[in-house]
N, C-alpha and C positions, 0 to 999 in steps of 0.2 A: 504493500499499500504506500502511495506517495505521501511524504511528510509535508505538513503545511510549512510556510515560511516561518511562522511563529515557533513551531517545533524544532525547525532547522537551526534558528538563532539560539534557542536553548541549548541544543545539542553542541553547537560550536562553542558557546560560552563554557559549557562543562568540559569540552575537550581541551580548550585553552587553559582552564583552571588545573587540569590534570596533566598537561603537557610536560614532558621530561626535559625538553630543551626549548630554547627561544625560537628555533626555526619551525618547530611544530606549532608552538603558540602563535607565531606570526602568521603561519598558513591558515589557522582557524580564525585569527583576527580579520584577515583579508576577506574571508568568506562572510563573516559577520558584516563587514563594511559593504560588501557587494549587495547583500540582502537588504540591509537597512537603508542604504543610500540610493540604490537603483531599483531593486525588484519591489521591495515592500516599504516604502518611506512612511507608510501609515503606522508602521510599528515603531518608529523612532522614539516617540515620547515615552512609550512603555519600557524600552530597553536602553535608552540613553545613559541612564545612571550606571547600568552594568558595564557599558563600554568605558565611561569616564573613570571607573575604578582602576583601569589599566594605567592611570596617571602614576600610581605608586609601584608599578611593575619593576623588577630588577633589571630587565633588559632594555638597553638604550634603543635597540632596534624596534622593540614593541612600542616604546614611547614616541619614537619618530613617526611610527605608523599611526599612532593615535593623533598626533599633530596634524598629519595628512587627513585623517578622518574629520577632524574639527574644521580644517580648512574647507573640505568638500561640503560639510554640513552647512557652513555659512553661505554657501552658494545656493544650495537646494531648499533650505528651510530656515529663512531668516528669523522666524518667530522663536527659534530655539537658541539664538545667539546668546541671550542672557544666561542660559543654562550652562554654557561652556566657558565663560570668561575666567572664572576662578581657576579652573583646571589649566587653561592656557597660561595663566599667570604662574601657576606652580611649575609647569613645565619649563617656563623661561628661567626659573630659579633652580633648575635641575643641575646636579653636579656634572653631568655629561656635556662636553663642548658640542658634540654633534647634535644633541637634543636641542640645546640653546640655539644653535645655528638654524636648525629646522623651524624652530618657533619664530625666529626673526623673519625668515623667508616667508613663512605662512602668514605672518601678521601684515605683510604688504597687501595681500589679498583681503584679509579679514578686516583690516582698518577701513579700506575703501568700501567694502560691502556694508559694513556696520554704519559708517557715516551716511552713506546713500540711503540705507534703510531708515534710519532715524529722520532723515530729511523728508522722506515720503510719507512718514506715519501720520495719520489724522490727529492723533493725540499721543503724548509721551506718558507712559506708565512708570510707576516707581521702579519696576523691574528693569525697564529700558534705561532709565536714568542711572541705576546701579551699574548696569553693564558698561555704560559709557564712562563712568568714573574709573571702573576697573581697566578698561581699555586705555584710558588716558594715563593711568599709572604705568601700564605696560609700555606705552609710547615713550614716557620719560625714562624708564629703565633702559630701553633699547638705545635711546639717545646717549645715555651715560656709558653704554657699552662701546662707544667709539674710543674709549680709553682703555678697553680690555687688554689683558696681556696676550690674548690670542689673536693672530693675524686675520684668521677666517671670520671671527666674530666681528672684528673692526670693519672688514669689507661688507659683511651682511648688514651691519648697522648703517654704513654709508648709503647703501642702496635703499634701506627703509626710509632714511631721512629725505632722500630724493622724493620718494613717494609722498610723504607728508607735505614737503614744501610745495609740490605741484597741486596736491589736493586742497591745500589751505591758502591758495592765492588765486588771483583773478587771471583768466586766460587773456592773451594778447587779442586785441580787436581784429588784427589781420589774420589770426590763426583760425582755420576752419576746424570746428570742434567736432570730433568724431562722436558717433551715437552714444557709445558707452563711457565716454570721458566724463569725469566728475571734477568739478572745481568749485571755488568759493562762491561763485554766483548761483550755484545750485542749492546753497544753504538758505532756507527761508529765513527772512528777517524776524519771523515770529518764533523761531526755535530758540528757546531760553537756555537749554543745557549746552548749546555750542553756538555762542555768538560770533558773527562774522569777524568783528574787530579783534576779539581775543584770538581766534583761530589764525588770523593774518599776522598779528603780533608774534604769536608763537612760531609761525612759519619763518618769519624774519629772523628770529633768534636761532632757530635751527639751521637756517642757511648760513648764518655767521659761524656756527659750530663747524659746519662743513668747510667753510673757507679757511678757518683757523687750523683745522686738521690738515687740509691740503698744503698748507704752508709750514707744517711742522718739520723741523730740521731732522728729526729721527724717523720719519715716516718710512714704512717699507716700500719696496718696489711695487708689490702687488696692491697695496692700499693706495698708493699714488696713482697707479693706472686706473683703478676703479674710481678714484676721486675725480680725476681729469674727465673721465667719461660722464660721470654724474653731473659735474658743474656745467659742462658744455650742453648736456641734455636739458638742464634747467634754463640755460641762456636761450636755447632755441625755442622753448615754450613760453618763457617769461622774460620779456625784453627789459623789464624794470631791473633785473639783476645783471644785465649785460655788462655795464661799466665795472661793476665789482668783479665779475668773473674774468674779464679781459685783464683787469689790473692784477688779479690773483695769478693768472697764467704768466703774465709778464714778470711778475715777482719771482714765480717759481723758476723760470727759464734763467734768470739772473742769479738765483740762489738755489741751485739744485742740491738736495741733501747730500752731505759729505759721506754718508754711509753707503751710498749706492756704488756698485761695481761699474766697470767700463761697459760691460754688456747691458746692465740695468739702465745706465744713462742712455745708451743708444736706443733701448726700448721706450723709454719715457719720451725721448725727443721724436721718435717715430709716431707714438700715440699723439703727442701734441700736434704734430703736423697733420695727421689724419683728421682729428677732431676740428681743428681750426679751418681746414679746407671745407668742411661742412658748415661750420659756423659762419664763415664769410659770406655765404649765400643768403643769410638771413638779412632782411631789410634793416633791422635795428643795429646790425654790425657796420653799416655803411660809414657812420661817423668815426669808427674806430679802425678803419681799414689801414691807416698808416702804422697803427700799433701792431695789427695782426700780420701784416704783409711780411715783415722780417722772418717770421717763423716758417714761412714757406721754404726758406733756404737752409733750415737747420738740419 
């Protein structure tokens, strides 16, 4: 006799609990995910807490899979976002570096989805307000992780900050906004828990954190390459930052970190040239053309 999806989920949960190793547990976890997120999402409210209990699992791979589950859940069932925020926060504080990195990467999607969801909501409940507070705390912790001892964490943090700066600022008038793009002008003036002015002020501060990190004398080659890409991306979408970014790149070129090897210096200069060739085509870059042009020959 064919088992119902509900019976299957129960069986997978039991199998995961009794699994002798993490690969067996992981296999059952993915079956649970497939059933709850794709086959029978109607079962999500009933079994969500059982899935979230994997937050305290010993295996880093299982916890990374759980982060992926939470990320997908935020795409398919926005109403359950408040139920997962505490667990997401706990996973960010996990002792495993790969788990922390996976949380930061997932939070790029989760942050965008949650903000858009709150902006569309006809009214804000206490549960939604609490979820936003929790997510705001996560955002600040990730911003502070730009000073992490781990190179990969720093790179992930830089990419997350790019997302926040773009979401919390106004798009250029000349830019053709794509259908799923979200920016500050999508935030209703009536939304009390996330005021436009405060979001914009925060974006400006986080942008300065990026610029400061980009100019750090001890920044690693990998972090620097990521930072150059992020800043030029921001410049292409937000002309208001163009002057600061051109200035930061000019300063970098004149003061390359002394810790870089000859090969790394070559990679950084190549990256600068590639990014600036793209940037120079932007209308807002026209008045800085004399500053940008010398980089063509580096």
